[in-house]
C-alpha positions in Angstrom: -14.6 14.7 26.4 -15.9 16.6 29.4 -19.3 17.1 27.9 -19.3 13.5 26.4 -20.9 11.0 28.6 -20.8 7.3 28.7 -24.8 7.3 28.7 -24.5 9.5 25.4 -22.1 7.0 23.7 -24.0 4.2 24.8 -27.4 5.6 23.6 -25.4 6.6 20.3 -24.5 3.0 19.6 -28.0 1.8 20.6 -29.3 3.6 17.6 -27.0 1.9 15.0 -29.7 -0.8 14.3 -32.2 2.0 13.2 -29.7 3.5 10.6 -28.9 2.2 7.1 -25.7 3.3 5.1 -24.7 2.5 1.7 -21.2 1.9 0.7 -20.0 2.5 -2.8 -16.2 1.6 -3.8 -13.8 -1.2 -4.6 -14.8 -4.5 -3.4 -12.2 -6.9 -2.6 -11.4 -10.4 -0.8 -8.4 -10.6 1.7 -6.9 -14.1 1.7 -4.8 -15.1 4.4 -2.1 -17.9 4.4 -1.2 -18.8 8.0 2.1 -20.5 8.9 5.4 -20.6 10.5 9.2 -20.2 9.4 11.6 -22.5 10.2 14.1 -22.3 7.6 15.5 -20.0 4.7 15.2 -21.7 1.2 18.3 -23.0 -0.6 17.0 -21.4 -3.8 17.0 -17.7 -2.6 17.7 -15.9 0.6 13.9 -16.2 1.4 11.9 -17.8 4.4 10.0 -21.2 3.4 6.5 -20.7 5.0 4.9 -24.2 6.1 1.2 -23.3 5.8 -1.1 -24.3 8.2 -4.7 -22.7 7.4 -6.2 -20.3 5.1 -8.8 -17.8 5.4 -10.9 -15.6 3.2 -12.5 -12.3 4.4 -14.2 -9.3 2.9 -11.8 -6.8 1.9 -12.0 -2.6 0.9 -15.6 -1.5 0.6 -17.0 -5.2 1.5 -14.9 -4.7 4.7 -16.5 -1.3 5.4 -19.9 -3.0 4.9 -19.0 -5.9 7.1 -17.9 -3.5 10.2 -21.2 -1.4 9.7 -23.1 -4.7 10.0 -21.4 -6.3 13.0 -21.6 -2.8 14.8 -25.4 -3.4 14.6 -26.0 -0.7 11.2 -27.9 -2.0 8.1 -26.0 -1.7 4.8 -25.9 -2.1 1.3 -23.3 -2.5 -1.1 -22.5 -1.0 -4.7 -19.4 -2.0 -6.6 -17.9 -4.6 -9.1 -16.7 -8.2 -8.9 -15.5 -10.4 -11.7 -17.5 -13.5 -12.6 -15.3 -15.9 -10.8 -15.1 -18.0 -7.5 -13.8 -15.0 -5.4 -16.9 -13.0 -6.6 -19.3 -15.8 -6.0 -17.9 -16.1 -2.4 -18.2 -12.1 -1.9 -21.8 -12.5 -2.9 -22.5 -15.3 -0.8 -20.6 -14.0 2.4 -22.6 -10.6 2.0 -25.9 -12.2 1.6 -25.3 -14.6 4.8 -24.6 -11.2 6.6 -27.9 -9.8 5.4 -26.3 -7.2 3.2 -28.3 -5.9 0.0 -26.1 -7.0 -3.0 -28.4 -5.6 -5.4 -25.5 -3.0 -6.3 -22.9 -5.6 -6.7 -22.5 -5.6 -10.7 -20.7 -8.6 -12.3 -18.1 -7.6 -14.9 -17.2 -10.4 -17.3 -13.6 -8.8 -18.3 -12.6 -8.0 -14.9 -11.5 -10.7 -12.0 -12.2 -9.7 -8.5 -9.6 -8.0 -6.5 -7.6 -10.4 -4.6 -5.2 -9.5 -1.8 -2.9 -12.8 -0.6 -1.2 -11.8 2.7 1.2 -14.7 3.9 1.5 -14.7 7.8 3.9 -16.5 9.9 4.3 -15.9 13.5 2.0 -13.0 13.5 4.0 -11.2 11.0 3.0 -10.4 7.3 6.0 -12.0 5.2 4.6 -10.8 1.9 1.5 -9.6 0.0 0.4 -10.8 -3.6 -2.3 -8.7 -5.7 -4.2 -10.0 -8.2 -6.2 -7.1 -9.8 -7.2 -5.0 -12.8 -7.1 -1.0 -11.9 -8.5 0.4 -15.0 -11.6 2.7 -15.0 -14.9 0.7 -15.1 -16.7 1.2 -18.1 -19.4 4.0 -18.6 -22.1 1.1 -18.8 -21.1 -0.1 -15.5 -20.9 3.1 -14.0 -24.6 3.5 -15.3 -26.0 0.5 -13.6 -24.2 1.5 -10.1 -25.7 5.3 -10.4 -29.3 3.4 -11.2 -28.6 1.4 -8.1 -27.5 4.3 -5.9 -30.6 6.5 -7.1 -32.9 4.0 -6.2 -31.7 3.4 -2.8 -31.1 7.0 -1.7 -34.6 7.8 -0.2 -33.8 5.0 2.7 -30.6 5.9 3.5 -28.9 7.7 6.5 -25.6 8.3 4.7 -23.4 6.9 2.0 -19.5 6.2 2.3 -17.3 6.4 -0.6 -14.4 3.6 0.0 -12.0 4.5 -2.8 -8.7 2.2 -3.6 -8.3 3.3 -6.8 -9.0 -0.2 -8.2 -11.4 1.3 -11.1 -15.0 2.2 -9.4 -14.5 5.2 -7.7 -13.9 7.9 -10.8 -15.1 11.4 -11.9 -18.3 10.6 -13.5 -19.6 8.3 -10.6 -18.5 11.0 -8.1 -20.1 13.9 -9.8 -23.5 12.5 -10.0 -23.5 10.8 -6.5 -22.5 13.9 -4.7 -25.1 16.0 -6.5 -28.0 13.5 -6.1 -26.9 13.2 -2.2 -26.6 17.1 -1.9 -29.9 17.6 -3.5 -31.4 15.0 -0.7 -29.4 16.4 2.1 -27.5 12.9 2.5 -24.1 13.0 4.3 -21.3 11.6 2.0 -18.4 10.5 4.0 -15.1 9.6 2.0 -12.1 7.3 2.6 -9.9 8.8 0.0 -7.0 8.3 -2.2 -4.7 11.2 -3.3 -5.2 10.6 -7.0 -8.6 11.4 -6.6 -8.6 14.2 -4.3 -10.1 17.2 -6.4 -13.1 14.7 -7.4 -14.3 14.9 -3.3 -15.3 18.3 -3.5 -18.7 18.5 -2.1 -18.6 15.6 0.1 -19.6 16.0 3.7 -16.2 14.6 5.5 -13.2 12.9 4.7 -11.0 10.8 6.4 -7.2 10.6 5.1 -4.6 9.2 6.9 -1.5 10.9 7.9 0.5 10.5 4.6 -2.7 10.9 2.5 -3.5 14.1 4.4 0.2 15.4 3.7 0.2 14.3 0.0 -3.4 15.8 -0.5 -2.6 19.1 1.0 1.1 19.1 -0.3 2.2 20.3 3.1 4.9 18.0 4.7 3.3 17.2 8.2 6.3 16.8 10.8 4.6 18.3 13.7 1.4 20.1 15.2 1.9 23.2 13.4 2.2 21.6 10.0 -0.6 19.3 10.8 -2.9 22.2 11.6 -2.1 23.7 8.2 -2.6 20.6 6.4 -6.1 20.2 7.7 -7.2 23.5 6.9 -6.0 23.3 3.6 -8.1 20.3 3.0 -10.9 21.7 4.4 -10.6 24.8 1.9 -9.6 22.6 -0.9 -12.7 20.6 -0.8 -15.3 22.7 0.8 -16.3 19.9 3.0 -17.8 20.4 6.7 -15.2 18.3 8.5 -11.9 16.6 7.8 -10.7 13.3 10.3 -7.2 12.6 9.9 -6.2 9.4 11.4 -2.8 9.4 12.9 -1.7 5.9 13.9 -0.4 5.4 17.2 -0.9 9.4 17.9 -4.9 8.7 17.5 -6.9 11.3 15.3 -7.6 14.9 14.5 -10.8 16.4 13.7 -10.8 19.5 11.7 -14.3 21.4 11.4 -15.5 24.1 8.8 -16.1 26.7 11.8 -12.3 26.4 12.8 -12.4 24.2 15.6 -9.6 21.5 16.0 -9.9 18.5 18.3 -7.2 16.2 19.0 -8.1 12.5 20.0 -5.4 10.3 21.6 -5.6 6.8 20.6 -7.1 4.1 22.9 -5.5 0.9 21.4 -3.9 -1.2 24.0 -1.7 -3.0 21.4 -1.0 -2.6 17.8 -0.7 -5.8 15.9 -1.9 -4.9 12.6 -3.2 -1.9 11.0 -4.7 -3.9 7.9 -8.7 -2.7 7.7 -8.2 0.0 10.4 -9.4 2.8 8.0 -12.5 0.7 6.7 -13.2 0.5 10.5 -12.7 4.1 11.2 -15.1 5.3 8.6 -17.6 2.7 9.0 -18.0 3.6 12.7 -17.8 7.3 12.3 -20.3 7.3 9.3 -22.9 4.8 11.3 -22.5 7.4 14.1 -23.2 10.7 12.4 -26.2 9.0 10.8 -27.3 7.9 14.3 -27.3 11.5 15.2 -23.8 12.0 16.9 -21.8 15.4 16.4 -18.8 15.3 14.4 -16.6 15.1 17.7 -18.7 12.3 19.3 -18.5 10.1 16.0 -14.7 10.7 16.1 -14.6 9.7 19.7 -16.7 6.5 18.9 -14.4 5.6 15.6 -11.5 6.1 17.7 -12.7 3.5 20.3 -13.4 1.0 17.3 -10.0 1.8 16.1 -8.3 0.9 19.2 -9.9 -2.4 18.8 -9.3 -3.6 15.5 -5.3 -2.8 15.4 -5.1 -5.3 18.2 -6.0 -8.4 15.9 -4.0 -9.7 13.1 -5.7 -9.6 9.7 -8.9 -7.9 8.8 -11.5 -8.0 11.4 -14.6 -6.2 12.2 -15.5 -4.5 15.2 -19.1 -5.8 17.1 -21.2 -3.5 19.0 -20.5 -5.3 22.2 -16.7 -4.6 21.7 -17.6 -1.2 21.3 -19.9 -0.9 24.5 -17.1 -2.7 26.5 -14.5 -0.1 25.4 -16.8 2.5 26.1 -17.5 1.2 29.8 -13.7 0.8 30.3 -12.8 4.1 29.2 -15.0 5.7 31.7 -14.5 3.2 34.4 -10.9 2.1 33.8 -9.3 -1.2 35.6 -6.9 -0.1 38.3 -4.5 -3.1 39.4 
């Protein structure tokens, strides 16, 4: 990080408000039931959770958008919701945050994806998923592509937030990547292994360690196998960069011209990794669209990830938190 100064990082995050991104992908709601466990059920060997409160948070592609907005960027969202209470809440929440929802298509026969997590004493007890994973129909994909085409001229970049819930498929990706390449717009992908071959032609991809291993077909058990996996994904997809997130080991950035940068984690404590991938791709792409190099953007997204894993549940990172973390990194407190 020798050639990266505090001033440069602060200058980049000051540019975030002049940057507009489009997030395309699977919209979800993360529902949390918070409580305490004081006994085991007499009916089965499971804990009884006394629920004290409930919270609803934007999840999936909607959480990526939320992160972009709290970091100071401008964002719009393309995806599908159901005609239901959760879908209505998503629209309301996004509109309150100043996010364009023109590209959010309401599909009658699909529910809005809902993930309910029961948390007791800051630990997740169980997760309940309510969703339909079948691929979205051609008519809906056509509506989404129309919206993407309309928004392209104003964009600094596009994020594909793929959770394999039916929005991101071959026809959508083929058209989206072709349109973006035509205009020279960067496309960043938060991937799912099942769709790896479809991401060809994207600018950058941000798999976690497990996704990188499965996508490359290489068992990663050390630095040598990590290097082989990163290079294999670069070749396979023809992208400019691959950013592999490695949990407590930080992240590794692979560039097409052959450079590899390992970035150690800056997380002080890890409570919950839920939504960390959304934060990484949001901050990384926002930084790239604001003029950062791949290395600078990776460092900034690493600061963002270090903040979010210290919280329980899906939470976005603010520009003020980023500023504080950068200042702290260059002027650490000494006891």
